[in-house]
Structure formats: C-alpha cells, structure tokens
N, C-alpha and C positions, 0 to 999 in steps of 0.2 A: 622248395620251401624258402620263403623270404624272411629276412631278419629285420627286426625293428630297432632303430637306434633312438635313444632318448638323450636329449641334451638338457642339462641343468643350468639355469641362469641364476646367478646369485646377485642380488641387489645390494650394493654396498652403502648407498645413501637413501634415505627416505625422500621421495619426491616432494618438492615444495609446492603445496597447493595454494592457489589464490582464492580468496573469498569471492563469491559472485558479487557483481555490483548491486547496490541497493538503490531503491527508488522511493521517493517520498510522495505520498498521496496528499493532495491539497484540495480543500473545498474552497470555492470562490463565492464571494458575496453576490447576492442579487437583491432587488428591491421588492420581491414578491413572496418568497418562501417564508412562511412563519418561523419564528425563532424556536418555538417548541418542536416543530417538525425537524429542524436541523439538529437539535439536542437529541431527539430520538434516533436520527440517522447515525450520529456519532456513537451512541450507546449500542445500537443494534448491529452496525456494520464494522465498527472499529473497537468495540468492547471497552469503551471508556466508562468510567463511573459517572454518575449524574453530575457530580461536582466538576470533574474535569471536562465533561461535555458542555456544561454551562460556560466554563471559562473559554473553551475553544470557540463556542458559538459567539461569544462576545468579541473575541479576536477577529473572527470572520466578519462580524458586523462592523467593527471599528476600523480594522486594518485592511479589510478587503479580501483577506484569505487567511487560512491557517493550515499548518501541517497536521494531518490526522493520524498518520502512521507511516512507518518506514518498513518496506518489504522487498523481497526479490521481485524482479520485473514481472514475472507471470502473475504473481499474487496482486501486485499493485495494479496491473492492467485489469484483472478480474474485479477488484474492488471498485474501480472507476465504472466499469460496465454495470455492475450490480447496483451501485448507488444511483447512477443516472437512470437506469431502468425503473427502479423503485420510485424515484422522484416523478418521472413522467407518468407512471401508473396512477399516482396520486395527484396529478395535475400541477406539479411544481417544476419551475425551470432551473432548480438548483443544479450547478455544474461542478464537476471536479476534474482534476487532471493528475498526471504523475510526471515526475522528472527525476533525473538521476541525482542521487544524494552523494555529495562529496563528503567523505569521512575525515576531512582535514580539520 
C-alpha cells in the first residue's frame, strides 16, 4: 500500500497583477465615405450616442482622424476587422486602425 503526501503552500502576499495594455481604435478620413454613414458606424460598432457620433465624425472630417474607443488588443483588432468589412460590403473605402494607448 502506498501513502499520499499532501503539501500545503501558503501565500503570504497577493500577487501584483498588471492591467493588460489597451489599444485605441482610430477611424481615418477619406474623401468618399458619406458623413451619415460614418455617424452610423460610430453608433453601431462603438455604441456612441448620435450627438457624440456627430462630433467624432466632424473630428474625423476636419482633423483627419478620431479615436472611437479604447479596448484590449483582441477587441480593438476585432472592431477594425468588423468596421472595414462592413464598409467594403457597402462600397465605402473608410479605414480604421488600432494602436497602443499610453495611459500616461
């Protein structure tokens, strides 16, 4: 007959967990996609109110781009893929990208 030995490990400190890096999703301006389509994208994919979507659309139009949301990397990447697929499906060249967000 064999005997089983059980060891107990006691943790004295809580491990310090790092927050995952966050990424901002940015929509880039183009000269072809209608403004109302951009507003709808901002509402449908980034869940902005119509007022906020209008403001962001004007930032995209005037400044060349705007941050639409800040997410963990996998979600940011998915948003870019979904938005660009939706735009192509509707015949618009609207592009977006994601980049690491510095929280400083």
